[in-house]
C-alpha positions in Angstrom: -43.5 16.2 -9.9 -41.2 14.2 -8.1 -37.7 15.0 -8.7 -36.3 11.7 -7.5 -33.6 13.0 -5.5 -31.6 9.8 -5.4 -31.4 10.1 -1.5 -33.7 10.0 1.1 -34.5 13.2 3.3 -35.0 11.6 7.0 -35.3 13.9 10.5 -35.2 12.2 13.9 -38.3 14.0 16.1 -37.1 13.9 19.6 -39.2 14.9 22.9 -40.5 12.6 26.1 -43.6 13.4 24.8 -45.7 12.7 27.9 -48.4 13.1 27.1 -48.1 12.9 22.9 -50.5 15.8 22.7 -52.3 17.5 19.5 -49.2 20.2 18.9 -47.2 17.4 19.3 -48.8 16.1 16.5 -49.5 19.4 14.6 -45.0 19.2 14.3 -45.1 15.7 13.7 -48.0 15.6 10.4 -45.4 19.1 8.7 -42.3 17.0 9.5 -44.0 14.2 7.8 -45.1 16.3 5.0 -41.3 17.5 4.0 -39.1 14.2 4.9 -39.2 11.0 3.5 -38.7 9.8 7.1 -39.4 10.8 10.5 -37.8 9.2 13.4 -39.7 9.7 16.5 -37.6 9.5 20.0 -39.3 9.3 23.0 -36.4 10.7 25.2 -35.4 9.1 28.2 -34.2 11.9 30.6 -32.1 10.7 33.3 -33.1 14.1 36.2 -36.9 13.3 34.9 -39.3 10.3 36.3 -41.7 9.9 33.2 -45.2 10.3 34.0 -46.5 7.8 31.2 -44.6 4.8 30.0 -42.4 4.6 27.0 -45.4 2.2 25.9 -48.3 4.0 26.5 -46.1 7.4 24.4 -45.7 4.5 21.8 -48.8 2.9 20.8 -50.3 6.4 21.3 -47.8 7.4 18.3 -48.8 3.8 16.3 -52.6 4.5 17.0 -53.7 8.4 16.3 -54.2 7.7 12.4 -53.3 4.2 11.7 -49.9 5.2 10.0 -47.2 3.0 11.4 -43.9 4.7 12.2 -40.5 4.2 14.0 -39.9 5.1 17.3 -37.1 4.7 19.4 -36.2 5.1 22.7 -32.6 7.0 23.7 -31.7 8.7 26.6 -29.0 9.7 24.3 -27.7 13.5 23.5 -30.0 14.3 20.6 -27.3 13.9 18.1 -25.9 11.4 19.0 -29.3 9.5 18.5 -29.6 12.0 15.0 -25.9 10.4 13.9 -27.0 6.9 15.3 -30.3 7.1 12.9 -28.7 8.7 9.7 -30.5 12.1 10.4 -28.9 15.2 9.5 -32.1 16.9 10.5 -33.5 17.3 14.0 -37.2 18.5 14.3 -38.3 21.2 16.9 -41.5 22.4 17.9 -42.8 26.2 18.5 -46.0 27.2 20.0 -45.1 31.3 20.4 -41.8 32.8 21.3 -40.9 32.0 24.0 -40.4 28.7 22.3 -38.5 30.6 19.9 -35.6 31.5 22.0 -34.8 28.0 24.4 -35.0 26.3 20.9 -32.4 28.3 18.9 -29.8 28.2 21.9 -30.4 24.3 22.1 -30.0 24.5 18.6 -26.5 26.1 18.9 -25.7 23.0 21.4 -26.1 20.3 18.7 -23.9 22.5 16.5 -20.9 22.1 19.6 -21.8 17.7 19.5 -23.2 17.3 15.7 -21.3 20.7 13.8 -23.8 19.4 10.0 -27.1 19.1 11.6 -29.8 21.1 10.2 -32.8 22.3 12.8 -35.7 22.8 11.5 -38.8 24.5 13.3 -42.5 24.0 12.8 -45.1 25.7 14.7 -47.8 24.1 16.2 -51.1 26.2 16.6 -51.7 24.9 20.1 -50.6 26.6 23.5 -50.6 22.9 25.2 -48.1 21.7 27.0 -47.5 18.1 27.9 -47.4 19.5 31.4 -50.5 21.2 30.9 -52.0 18.4 30.4 -50.6 16.3 33.0 -52.1 18.7 35.5 -55.7 19.0 34.4 -55.8 14.8 33.9 -54.2 14.4 37.9 -57.2 16.5 38.7 -59.9 14.3 36.2 -60.4 17.1 33.9 -61.4 15.5 30.8 -58.4 16.4 28.2 -59.3 14.2 25.6 -59.3 17.1 23.3 -55.6 18.4 24.1 -54.9 14.5 22.9 -54.5 13.3 19.2 -55.7 10.0 19.7 -58.4 10.5 22.8 -58.2 9.4 26.4 -58.1 6.3 26.3 -54.7 5.6 25.9 -53.9 7.2 29.7 -56.4 5.3 31.1 -54.4 2.7 31.3 -52.6 4.3 33.0 -54.3 5.5 36.0 
């Protein structure tokens, strides 16, 4: 049933996604079911060096299921990116209980810089982190089961 709300629900899914894992994809799919538009922001953390290029990540995001997605890059605060793209919601993924406490603290920090922002959590059944995938990958262990787009995009990085 279409309730034609007269407005569009927009959300920001922000992270380093270095690399984008099956867990990230599970969260993205759930968000895309709920929101009219999900903008994916590949965050540039000024304190970290990326393991895989931003372009590799962006290409992978648009390769997963053939769906064209809005992918942006930013080194701004998540709340500033949300404001810039008119998103009142920020998507966060949870793998387990320990993630919740970290994410809940982050959500409180978001409120300090953007009081109207709402954080929506989606659970992922995958316990796999980007760091775990990278550790396996650099040891030449097959990580294709942990990536929604297979290994092809990461091969170009070696």
